[in-house]
N, C-alpha and C positions, 0 to 999 in steps of 0.2 A: 375622425382620422382624415390625414392629408396626405397627398401624393404630389411627384411631380410630373408635370405636363410635357409629354415629348422628351424624356430625357437621355433620348438617343438608342441605338440599336443593341449595346452591350449591356443596357439596364434592364432588368425584370422586376416593375414596380406593381403594388397592389392597384387593380382597377378602380377608378372613381365612380360612385353611383351616377348615373345621369341627371338625375334631378338635383345633385347638390351643385350649389355654385361654387367656381373656385375662390379659394381665399385669396385676400392681397398679399403681396409680395412681401416679406419680410425685409427689414434692413439687415438682419444677421441672421445666416445659417450656419450653426453648429455641427459638424460631422462627427461622429462617433464611429470608428471604423472599427468592426469587431469579426473575430474567428474564434468560434467554440467557446464563446464567454455565455454561456446559458447562467450559470451561477451566479455571476457578479452584473449582469446587465441590468437588471430591473432595479438594484440599488442606485446604480450610476445614473440612469437615465430618469429616475425619480429625484433623486438629490440636485441634478442639473437643471430640471425643470422648476423645481421648487425655488432654486438659487434665481433663477431668470425672474421668473413671475415676481419674487420678494425685491429685486435689486436692479433689473435691468430697465431702463428707461424706454429702451425701443423695442420694436416688434421683433422677436426671436423664434426660429424654428430650431427644433433638433432634429437632425437626420440620422438614422441607425445603418450605416451601411455593412450589411454582412457580406463578408467576402468570400463566399463559398464555405461556409459552416456545416460540417458533419454531424454536430448534437443539435438540440433544442432551441440552439440562438435565434433561428428564424421566427420560430413560433412565439416564442417570450418576447420578440421585438414588434410582432403583429398584435399581440396581446396589450403592450404598453401602449401602441399606437389609437388604440380603441378606448383606453383606460385615461390618457391624457389628452388635451387639445396641444395641438404645435409640436407633435411628435409623428413622424414620418419615416418610413420603411423604404430602404431599397436593397433589392438582392442583385448580387452579381454571382455569375458563374464562375468565374475566376479568382483564385486565390492571390493575395498581395494588397498589403496596406495602402501601398503608394499608388496603385492603379485604381482602387477603391475612391481615395481622395482625389486622382485626377479626372475621373469620370463624373462624380457627384459634383465636385466643383465645378466644371464645366457646364454641367446641365443646371445649375442652381439659377433660379431668378431672383435671388436676393441681391443687396447691394455690396455686401460684405460676407465673404466665407470664411470657416475658421474650422479647426478640428481640435479635440483633445483626446487623450487617449481614455479607454474605458475604466481603467484604474484611478482616474481623477487624482492623480500622485500631486499634480499642480494644484495650489491653493486658487479657488475659483475668484477670491477677490481682486487676482490680478487681470480679471477677464474686462472689465471697464477700461482699466490704462492700456490693454492690449489692443481694444478697436478704436480708442478714442482719436489717436493719430488717424486713424484711415478714415472715421467720419468726418475729421475736420479738413481731410484733403492734404494734411502735411506728410503724409507717408503714402508708400504703396503696399508695404509689406509690413507686418509687426511678428516678433518673435519674442518668445520666452525664453529668457537667458538663466541657467543655474549657476553661471561663472562669475557674476558680477558680484562685487565686494558686498553689496548689500541683500544678496539672495541669502536664504535661508534653506540649507539643503541636508537633508538627513538619507545617506546611501552609505553602501560598503565600499572599503578601501579599492577593491577590484574594477566595479564601476566607475569609480570616481578617476581612477590611475588612467583606465581605457579612454574614458570620454575626454579628459585634458589633454591626452596624447593626440588623439584623433583630430582635436580642434586645433591642435599645435600642427600638425601637418597640414591641415588645410590653410593655415595662416603661412606656411611656409613654403608649401609647393604649389597653391591655388592663388595666391596673395588674396586668401580672403579676408575682411575685416569683420565679419560679424563673429561674435564669441562662442556660441553655443548652436550647432547645426541640428542636433538630435532630440533636443528639448520636445516632447510631445504637446505643444501648445502655441499654436500658428495662426494667423489669420492676413487675409489678403483683400484688396479691392476687387471685387467681381469682374470688372472689365479688363483688368490686367491679367486675371487667372485665365479669362478667355482667351486671350492673345497670346500668354506664355506657355500654357500647359500643353499645346500640342508640340512642343518641342521637347518636352521632357519625357524622357523615354523609361528610367526606371519604375517598375511596380511594387518594389519592396522597401526596405527601409531607408535606401540611397536617396528616396523621391526627396526626401527634406533639403540635404545638401544640393542636389543637383536643381532644384528651384531657386534657392538662394544664390548659387554660384551664377547661374545665368542672370537672376534678377541685377545682381551686383554689377555684372560685365555689361548691361545695356544701360546701367545708370539709375535704375530704381533707389527710391530711398527706403532703407530698411530700419524701423525702431524696434529697440531693445527693450523689453522690460523686465527688470529683475522679479523672479518669483520664490515663492517657497513652495520646496518640493521634497515629498517623503518617497522614499523609495518602496516599490511594492515587491514584498518578498516572494509573493506567489507569482511573480511575473514569468510568463512561458518564454520570453524571448531568450534565444541562445546568443550572449554579448560577444562571444567570440567570432562565430560563424557571421555575426552580423558586422563585426567590425571588418573582417576579410572583405566581405562584399564590398563594404562601403569603400575600401582602398582599390577594388577592382573597376568600381564606379567612378573614382576620382581618375584613375588612367583614362578611363573611356571619355570623361567630358574633357580632361585636359588634351587628348587627343583630338577630340571633335575641333575645340577652339581653336588649337593650333594650326589643323588643317583648314580652317575656315568654312566648316560644314552646318556652322549654325549661323543663321541671319541676325547677326548681333546688330550691325548698322541699320538693318530694316526695321527691327525692333525697336531701337532708339527713336526712329523716326516715328513710327505708328504709334508709339508710347508718350510721345512727348517729350523725351529726353534726349533728344538730338543736339546738345550742348557740350563744349568743351568745360573743364572744370576751371573754379576760379570765378570770383567775382568780377563784377563790371565796375569800372573805376573811369570815369572821365578823363580822357586823355591819355589813357594808359592801355597798350596792345591787350587784347583778349588772354588771358592765361598768364601775364607776365607776372601778376601779385603772387601767385602759388609758385612759380618758378624763382621769383626773387627770394621768397621765404626760404626755400629748399636749397638754392644756389649759398645763402649765407650759412645754413647749417653746415653743410658741407665745407665752405670757407672756414669756418671758425674749427673744425676737426682737422683739417688740412694745417691750419695756423699754428696749433699746437703741436701737430706731429712736425713740422717744419721746425719749432723752436726747439723740440727735443733732439731732433737729429743735429741741428746746430751746434748745439752745446755740446753733445757727445763727440762730434767731429772737428770740433774746433783746435782743441789740445793736438789730434794727431796731424792733421792738415793745415792750420790757419784758417783766416777768416775768410779770405775768397774763395778758396775750395770748397770749406766747409758749406760755404752759402750756395755754391754751385751744385754740390751733390746733394744737400738737403732741399735745395729748391726742386731740382731735377727728379728727385724720387715723387716728393710728395705731387708733382706737377701731372706724373703719369697717373697715381692713384686718383688725383682730382677730377681729372679728365674722365676716367672710368666711371667715378660716382656721378659726375653730373649726366654722363651719358646717359645712365641708366635712370637715377634717382632725381635728378632735376628737370630733363628734358624729356623722359620717358622712352628713350630709345632701346630696343631689344634686340638681340639676335648679333650675328658676326659680320653683317654686310656691312662694308666701308669701313669696317672697326681700326684696321692700318691707316687710312684715311684721316680719319676722327684722331688719331692718337698723334699723327703728324701736325694738323693742325693745332693741336692741344701743345705740342713742343715748340710751334711757331709762337703761340701766346706765352710759353715758357720763357722764350728767348727775350721777347719784351719785358716781362718780369724780372729776369735775371738781370738786363741791362739796367733797369732801373734800381734795384739793390745793389748792384756792382757798383754803379755811380753813386748811390749814396755811401758806400764804404769808403769808396777814394775821397769824395769829399769830407768825410768824416775824421779819416786820418790825415788829411791835409790841414783840418783847425786842429787835432789834439793828436800829438804823437801817440798815446797810448789810452784810448778812451776807456777800455776796459769793456769786459763781454756783456756786459747788462747794459752799456750804453749802445753799444753795435748791435744789440739784440733788438732794442727798441726803435733805433733807428731802421733797422732791416723790416720789422712789424709794419711800421708806419709807410715804408715804401711798398711793401707788398700791398697795403690797403688802397695806394694809390693806383696799383696796378690791377687791382681787384676789378674795377669798373670797366676795365679794358676787357678784362678775362669774361667778363658776364655776356659783354656785348657780341663779343667774339665768338663764344660758344652757342649763344642763342642765335645768333644768324648761321650757324652750322646745322644746329639740331632741330631748330623750330619747325621746319618745313617738314621733317622726317619724325616729327611727334606722332602718336597715335591718330591715324587718318580720320577724316572727317567723312560725312555722307556726302557722295558727289552723285550725278546722274549716273555716270558709268557705273559707280557702286551699287546703286539703286537696280540697274540691270542685272549684274551680279548677284543680289541677294535675291531678286525675285526668280531667278532661276535657280537658286538654293533653294527656296522655298517649294518651287514647283518640284524639283528632284525629291525634297524631303516627302511631301505629299503622296507623289507617285509611289515611292518605296513603301511609305505607311499602307496605302491603299492595297498595293501587292502583298504586304505581311497579313492584313485584313481579310483578303480574299483568300489566301493559304490556310490561314487560321479556320476559317469558316468552311473550306472544303474538307 
């Protein structure tokens, strides 16, 4: 029987015999959170332990986290810990899967912490691909995804629709890039967990999403592993109630991020992710490679829109007026798209000024294109719409380089701010306020 050493005041663990030497710390600690699972726990733990012994090349421990079960789950878990080596039991007095994972992961002495649901819906053959990016140091967090094309999933249409809608909401409202927030199969480097989890508040099913959103915001690398997953028809999870709670959690986290209540910059620095996106290229300013790629994508879209508008307006108002109207319309949209997408500027601050500068850039582009039309008509009396449009597109490409330089000078200083000495002080104050509030809540709960 093995137990954790000094797991923290909120954990109640079985005591270790005084003569028993402490076992070496495992590389992997797999937590199985349970609540009233006396019927299925023994089968799950035996199956998981046998799989680890046969297929896992690293030392691995199973920790059964019983969060306030009211049936015989704790007794079953303790019996399993005496029957199998490498099985540990932790009992928590408070209900909540997220709270159990948060406390056990933070108390773990393993290098990598993971969890899987007790129903083992996820095929265990995905376990090695899950932890491999963490062992190698390539990634900080790893998640199983049921929404990849190569995943094989068996579940009812109701859960399928709710899951996909929820992840779509995360992508559109939280700008999340991970595909499956709620798959019960995740792992994390323990050093990252120890720094990140004190700022994760949810103790229920939203815990997974909150961890991933915060991890993504501070620049951690999240690896996704396609999994084979079979729905458990006997699951006690209330899908609708869980979805509603998740949406409330999204609103809470979004509000905290927008108000600066989470020390994102401080965490980026302490976790070694205080860098701007984009590769380093000799002789090229940091971040310009990604900006240039996004600018080109916006430019191609704007050019297509410009060509369509020009051809529509040509018969109505002639070449010069059509060029002016088409270029002016797409210039406004182009500035807005580059402001947000290319250079990452958010909010309404100085938006009017930005568009005025964009119109100034537009004026230059219009002068170039209008001049090209004058030259073209001076050479050929009636060149035709196709020839006109070709000349205008070429002239627009000439003006594009100037547009990129002008917009970059305008926006680059206001891209997402980097960690400065002043910001470090602010972040430390936020951390202290967070810890004071947490201690007050803990003392109140104890009272």
